[in-house]
C-alpha positions, 0 to 999 in steps of 0.5 A, a space after each residue: 576474564 570478565 572484561 573480555 567477555 564484556 568486550 564481545 557484547 554489543 553496547 547500548 547504542 549498537 542494540 539501539 541502532 539495531 532496533 531502530 533499523 528493524 523497526 524501519 525495515 518492518 515499517 517499510 514492509 507494512 507500507 509496501 503491503 498496504 500499498 499493494 492492498 489498496 492498489 489491488 482494491 482499486 483495481 478490482 473496483 475499476 474492473 467492476 465498474 467497467 464491467 457494470 457499466 457496459 451491462 447497463 441498457 438504455 443509457 443515452 451514452 455509454 461509459 468509456 474507459 476514460 470516463 470510468 477511470 476519471 470517476 474512479 479517480 475522483 471517487 477514490 482520491 480519499 483512499 490514497 494510500 
């Protein structure tokens, strides 16, 4: 009777495999969440820099959107997610 009950229970390798799959899924979700947070942060920084560059008066040359994007790419290259 005891041997039939043990057949229905998963063995250690199945438990380990399930645990590893669960940990991998959690890690993938964490990576995606960090990517979304970083992308959102970079978007808002770009938006703030573009709006602040448009407000500056007395500059000889206004920054274009491409100039701002290039500056942001250079400044945020350390924030690669």
